[in-house]
C-alpha positions in Angstrom: -33.7 -5.4 -5.0 -35.9 -2.3 -5.5 -38.9 -1.6 -3.2 -41.3 1.2 -3.3 -42.2 1.9 0.3 -45.4 3.7 1.2 -46.8 4.0 4.8 -50.0 2.3 3.8 -48.2 -0.7 2.5 -46.0 -1.5 5.4 -47.4 0.3 8.5 -49.4 -2.8 9.4 -46.3 -4.9 9.3 -44.4 -2.3 11.4 -47.1 -2.3 14.0 -47.1 -6.2 14.2 -43.3 -6.1 14.3 -43.5 -3.7 17.2 -45.6 -6.1 19.2 -43.2 -9.0 18.6 -40.2 -6.8 19.7 -42.1 -5.8 22.8 -42.6 -9.5 23.7 -38.9 -10.1 23.3 -37.9 -7.3 25.7 -38.1 -4.1 23.7 -39.3 -1.1 25.8 -39.1 2.7 26.0 -35.6 4.1 25.8 -34.0 0.7 25.4 -32.0 0.7 22.1 -33.0 -1.9 19.4 -29.8 -2.8 17.6 -30.6 -4.2 14.2 -27.8 -5.9 12.2 -28.9 -6.3 8.6 -28.3 -4.9 5.1 -31.9 -5.1 4.2 -33.3 -1.6 3.7 -36.9 -2.8 3.8 -36.4 -4.6 7.1 -34.7 -1.5 8.6 -37.6 0.7 7.4 -40.2 -1.5 8.9 -38.2 -1.8 12.2 -37.6 2.0 12.3 -41.4 2.6 12.5 -41.9 -0.4 14.8 -39.3 1.1 17.3 -40.9 4.5 17.1 -44.3 3.0 18.2 -42.4 1.6 21.3 -40.6 4.9 21.9 -37.4 2.9 21.7 -34.3 4.2 19.8 -33.3 2.3 16.7 -29.7 1.4 16.3 -29.0 0.1 12.7 -25.5 -1.5 12.4 -23.7 -2.5 9.3 -23.4 -6.4 9.7 -20.2 -6.4 7.5 -18.3 -4.5 10.1 -15.6 -6.5 11.9 -17.0 -8.4 14.9 -14.7 -6.3 17.3 -16.2 -3.0 15.9 -19.8 -4.3 16.2 -19.1 -5.4 19.8 -17.7 -1.9 20.6 -20.7 -0.1 19.1 -23.0 -2.4 21.1 -21.0 -1.6 24.3 -21.5 2.1 23.6 -25.3 1.5 23.5 -25.4 -0.3 26.8 -28.4 -2.6 27.3 -29.5 -3.0 23.7 -31.9 -5.6 22.3 -30.1 -7.1 19.4 -32.0 -8.3 16.2 -30.0 -10.0 13.5 -30.9 -11.4 10.1 -32.0 -14.8 11.4 -34.5 -13.1 13.8 -35.6 -10.7 11.0 -36.5 -13.7 8.8 -38.6 -15.1 11.6 -40.3 -11.7 12.3 -41.0 -11.2 8.7 -42.7 -14.6 8.4 -45.0 -13.7 11.4 -46.0 -10.3 10.0 -46.3 -11.1 6.3 -50.0 -10.9 6.2 -50.4 -8.0 8.6 -52.3 -5.0 7.3 -53.5 -1.7 8.7 -54.1 2.0 8.3 -51.3 4.4 7.3 -48.9 5.1 10.2 -46.5 8.0 9.8 -43.0 7.7 11.3 -43.4 9.4 14.6 -40.1 9.1 16.6 -40.0 10.1 20.2 -38.8 13.6 20.9 -36.0 12.1 23.0 -33.4 9.6 21.8 -34.8 8.1 18.6 -31.8 6.9 16.6 -28.3 5.6 17.5 -26.3 5.7 14.3 -22.6 5.0 13.7 -20.2 7.5 12.2 -18.5 6.4 9.1 -15.3 5.3 10.6 -13.4 6.2 7.4 -10.3 7.2 9.4 -10.8 5.6 12.8 -13.2 3.5 15.1 -16.9 4.4 14.5 -18.8 6.2 17.3 -22.5 6.0 17.9 -24.3 9.3 17.8 -27.6 9.8 19.6 -30.1 11.7 17.5 -33.4 12.6 18.9 -36.8 12.7 17.2 -36.6 16.5 17.5 -33.2 16.5 15.8 -34.6 14.4 12.9 -37.7 16.6 12.5 -35.7 19.8 12.5 -33.3 18.4 10.0 -36.1 17.4 7.7 -37.8 20.8 7.9 -34.5 22.7 7.2 -33.7 20.4 4.3 -37.1 21.1 2.8 -36.4 24.8 2.6 -33.6 24.2 0.1 -34.8 20.9 -1.4 -38.7 21.0 -1.4 -40.3 17.6 -0.8 -44.0 17.0 -1.2 -46.5 14.2 -1.2 -46.2 12.4 -4.6 -42.5 13.1 -4.8 -40.2 10.0 -4.8 -36.8 9.9 -3.2 -34.4 7.0 -4.1 -32.3 6.0 -1.2 -29.1 4.7 -2.7 -27.2 4.7 0.6 -27.7 2.1 3.3 -30.1 3.0 6.1 -27.4 2.3 8.8 -25.7 5.5 7.6 -27.1 8.9 8.2 -27.2 9.7 4.5 -29.6 6.8 4.0 -31.6 7.1 7.2 -32.3 10.8 6.8 -34.0 10.1 3.5 -36.5 7.8 5.2 -37.2 10.5 7.9 -37.6 13.3 5.3 -40.0 11.2 3.2 -42.0 10.1 6.3 -42.4 13.6 7.6 -43.3 15.0 4.2 -45.6 12.2 3.1 -43.4 11.5 0.1 -42.6 8.0 -1.4 -39.4 6.3 -0.4 -37.8 4.0 -2.9 -35.3 1.6 -1.3 -32.5 -0.1 -3.3 -30.2 -2.5 -1.6 -26.7 -1.8 -3.0 -25.6 0.5 -5.8 -25.1 -0.5 -9.4 -25.0 2.3 -11.9 -26.9 0.7 -14.7 -29.6 -0.6 -12.4 -29.8 2.7 -10.5 -30.1 4.6 -13.8 -32.9 2.4 -14.8 -34.7 2.8 -11.5 -34.5 6.6 -11.7 -36.4 6.5 -15.1 -38.7 3.6 -14.4 -39.9 4.8 -11.0 -40.1 8.5 -12.0 -37.7 9.5 -9.3 -37.7 13.2 -8.3 -35.0 13.2 -5.6 -31.8 11.2 -5.1 -28.9 11.3 -2.7 -25.4 10.4 -4.1 -21.8 10.4 -3.3 -19.4 11.9 -5.9 -18.3 8.4 -7.1 -22.0 7.5 -7.6 -22.6 10.6 -9.6 -19.6 10.0 -11.8 -20.8 6.4 -12.6 -24.4 7.6 -13.3 -23.1 10.4 -15.6 -21.2 7.8 -17.5 -24.7 6.2 -18.3 -25.9 9.5 -19.9 -28.2 12.5 -19.2 -30.4 12.7 -16.2 -34.0 11.3 -16.5 -36.5 14.1 -16.9 -38.4 13.4 -13.7 -35.3 14.1 -11.5 -35.4 17.6 -9.9 -32.9 17.2 -7.1 -29.6 15.3 -6.9 -27.9 15.9 -3.5 -24.2 15.1 -3.7 -22.1 14.8 -0.6 -20.2 12.4 1.7 -16.8 13.2 0.1 -15.1 15.9 -1.9 -16.9 16.7 -5.2 -14.6 18.2 -7.9 -15.7 21.2 -9.9 -14.9 19.3 -13.1 -17.2 16.4 -12.1 -20.0 18.6 -10.9 -20.0 20.8 -14.1 -19.9 17.8 -16.4 -22.9 16.3 -14.7 -24.8 19.7 -14.8 -24.1 19.9 -18.5 -26.0 16.6 -18.9 -29.0 17.8 -17.0 -28.2 16.3 -13.6 -29.6 18.7 -11.0 -26.6 18.7 -8.8 -26.9 20.2 -5.3 -23.6 20.1 -3.4 -24.3 19.3 0.3 -22.3 19.0 3.4 -23.1 17.4 6.8 -22.2 14.7 9.3 -23.7 12.0 11.4 -23.4 14.3 14.4 -25.5 17.0 12.7 -28.4 14.7 11.5 -26.9 14.9 8.0 -27.0 18.3 6.3 -25.5 21.5 7.7 -25.6 23.3 4.3 -26.8 22.6 0.8 -26.8 24.6 -2.3 -30.3 24.9 -4.1 -28.5 24.4 -7.4 -25.0 24.3 -8.8 -24.0 28.0 -9.5 -21.9 29.0 -12.5 -18.3 29.0 -11.6 -18.8 26.8 -8.5 -15.6 25.6 -6.8 -15.1 22.5 -4.8 -16.1 22.9 -1.2 -18.5 25.8 -1.6 -21.7 25.1 0.3 -23.5 28.5 0.7 -25.4 29.6 3.7 -26.1 27.1 6.6 -29.6 25.6 6.7 -32.2 27.5 8.8 -31.5 27.1 12.6 -27.9 25.9 12.2 -25.3 28.3 13.6 -21.8 27.8 12.5 -18.4 29.2 13.6 -14.6 28.4 13.5 -12.3 27.3 16.2 -8.8 29.0 16.6 -7.2 26.4 14.4 -9.8 26.8 11.6 -12.1 23.8 12.3 -15.8 24.1 11.7 -18.2 24.0 14.7 -22.0 23.9 14.6 -24.9 24.1 17.0 -28.6 24.2 16.7 -31.7 21.9 16.7 -30.2 19.3 14.4 -27.0 18.7 16.5 -26.9 15.3 18.2 -27.7 14.8 21.9 -24.3 13.5 22.2 -22.2 10.3 21.6 -23.8 7.1 23.0 -23.2 6.0 26.4 -25.0 3.2 28.5 -26.8 5.7 30.7 -28.0 7.8 27.7 -26.5 11.0 29.3 -26.6 13.9 27.0 -23.6 16.1 26.0 -20.8 13.7 25.3 -18.9 15.1 22.3 -20.4 18.6 22.7 -18.9 21.8 24.2 -21.4 24.3 25.4 -23.9 23.0 22.8 -21.3 23.1 20.0 -20.1 20.1 18.0 -16.6 20.7 16.9 -15.8 18.8 13.7 -12.4 17.8 12.3 -13.0 19.7 9.0 -11.2 22.9 8.1 -13.5 25.6 6.8 -13.9 29.2 5.8 -16.8 31.4 6.5 -17.2 34.5 4.2 -18.2 37.9 5.5 -21.7 37.2 4.1 -21.9 33.9 6.0 -21.2 31.4 3.1 -19.5 28.2 4.1 -16.6 26.6 2.2 -15.1 23.3 3.3 -11.4 23.0 2.8 -10.8 19.4 3.9 -10.1 17.4 7.1 -7.6 18.7 9.5 -5.9 15.3 9.8 -5.6 15.1 6.0 -3.3 18.2 5.7 0.0 17.1 4.2 3.2 18.9 5.3 5.8 18.6 2.4 9.0 20.4 2.6 7.6 22.7 5.4 4.5 23.7 3.4 1.0 22.7 4.3 -1.1 21.2 1.4 -4.8 20.5 1.5 -5.8 17.4 -0.6 -9.1 19.1 -1.7 -7.1 21.8 -3.6 -5.2 19.1 -5.5 -8.3 17.0 -6.2 -9.9 19.9 -8.1 -6.8 20.2 -10.3 -6.7 16.5 -11.0 -10.4 16.4 -12.1 -9.3 17.1 -15.7 -6.8 14.2 -15.9 -8.0 11.6 -18.4 -8.2 8.0 -17.3 -7.8 8.7 -13.6 -11.0 7.1 -12.4 -11.7 7.2 -8.7 -8.8 8.7 -6.7 -7.8 10.1 -3.4 -4.8 12.2 -2.2 -2.7 11.2 0.8 0.7 12.1 2.3 3.4 9.5 1.8 6.4 9.4 4.2 9.5 10.6 2.5 13.1 10.8 4.0 13.9 14.2 2.4 10.6 16.1 2.3 8.9 14.6 5.4 6.0 13.7 3.3 5.2 13.8 -0.5 1.8 14.1 -2.2 0.6 10.7 -3.3 -2.3 9.6 -5.5 -4.2 6.3 -5.0 -6.5 5.7 -7.9 -8.2 2.9 -10.0 -8.2 4.4 -13.5 -6.6 3.1 -16.8 -3.8 5.6 -17.0 -0.4 4.1 -16.1 1.3 5.6 -12.9 4.2 7.1 -14.8 1.9 8.7 -17.4 -0.2 10.1 -14.6 2.9 11.6 -12.9 4.0 13.1 -16.3 0.6 14.7 -16.6 1.0 16.1 -13.1 4.4 17.7 -13.9 2.7 19.6 -16.8 -0.5 20.7 -14.9 0.2 20.9 -11.2 2.9 23.2 -9.8 5.0 23.4 -6.6 4.2 21.6 -3.4 0.7 20.6 -4.7 2.2 18.4 -7.4 1.8 14.6 -6.7 5.2 12.8 -6.8 3.9 9.3 -6.2 1.1 7.5 -7.9 -0.3 4.0 -7.0 -2.9 2.3 -9.1 -5.3 0.1 -7.0 -7.0 -2.9 -8.5 -10.1 -2.5 -6.2 -10.6 0.9 -4.7 -11.5 0.5 -1.0 -14.9 2.1 -0.2 -17.1 2.0 2.8 -20.8 1.1 2.5 -21.7 4.8 2.4 -19.4 5.5 -0.5 -16.6 7.2 1.4 -13.0 6.1 0.9 -11.9 3.6 3.5 -8.7 5.3 4.6 -7.8 2.6 7.0 -7.8 0.1 4.2 -5.6 2.5 2.1 -3.1 2.7 5.0 -3.0 -1.1 5.1 -2.3 -1.2 1.3 0.5 1.4 1.7 2.1 -0.6 4.5 2.0 -3.7 2.4 3.5 -1.9 -0.6 6.3 -0.5 1.6 7.0 -4.0 3.0 7.2 -5.4 -0.6 9.5 -2.7 -2.0 11.5 -1.6 1.1 14.2 1.0 1.1 16.3 0.5 -2.0 14.0 -2.2 -3.4 13.9 -3.0 -7.1 10.5 -1.6 -7.6 10.0 2.2 -8.0 8.1 3.3 -4.9 6.9 6.4 -6.6 4.9 4.8 -9.3 3.3 1.4 -9.2 0.3 -0.9 -9.0 -1.0 -2.8 -6.0 
């Protein structure tokens, strides 16, 4: 479903929804937890919560019940709204109308939003209205957004990559186009039919759209982030007119820390340029990126809304390894917990991913370390493309040297992705454990190359 959202069209409904929520116990500073996949409902309730000066807490309803319960525990005394209650609210506000109402979140806690949980249990970060406003203003210095522009939100609003689009459009007076779920053919059609000027994508989404052909003429900005973007994929997209802007950020930083205004010639994976205005960056002793400034979260959620949880002297210390050049340019090397030690040598998956970008028939893929009795770990590929595992390993022998060369390849029937397009590494680990239990030590199947 595709919905063009303008303030004048749904502000009346948001105001009415706010009164209903107030009658059900919503109040200032009490989080309103909303469990729905409907982007339209979340957009309306985001504005409704803002009128009450209550933080919104959008939660992915497809998460396991135990994780939902843990997120709600982190939020303390939250008012919970699920799809059944949303249907009831929508029936009560269907005919409501009113003057335009801009999204005006409270300066204090305005948004509880869960981290992706791609490699562990999600945490809820508390973002203030001041955080969201500072992030939108900083983003606009690199990616200008004006009234009349249209930003397609392809990511769900219960992830920061989706919600930040809503905030940017509201602050700028631009149009927000919401789309529940991502389908490459439908999205390509929406981009052209709705004359979209801005879009946020993951690398996987970009690849699927590029396969549909050149970018529509209206599109001026395509922010690509959330996962490692290979140079091969980026330059192929740029050659077809896609206005690729590599971007990097986290939930804890209100989305972007750094974004390139355009794809430079000779760009390499991980290069992000200077940080956005107001964002200060540095490195820890072990090479992890740290950041502070007006876009950094208030802290992780806790029932008393106490600030500072997860921060150190105002710094948020990420788990991403990075380099900062003498001129201040940022390059992301990969996650610290993704480093593979094979035969005593440290290997970063991002360096391998760039090399594999030229392999035909690979499809979506990720690099992980696979336990090995001789080397400690070996480099392994999980992928969903057409190339058979043994042919893929033969290609790697010819094109990838030394410790970086993958020595195991596993084709996956359905590549596990989270709702925000990131690889679900927990699901990958489960698949790997299942494979090991099926093959075992000395089993008949070749553990170095197979399908599962």
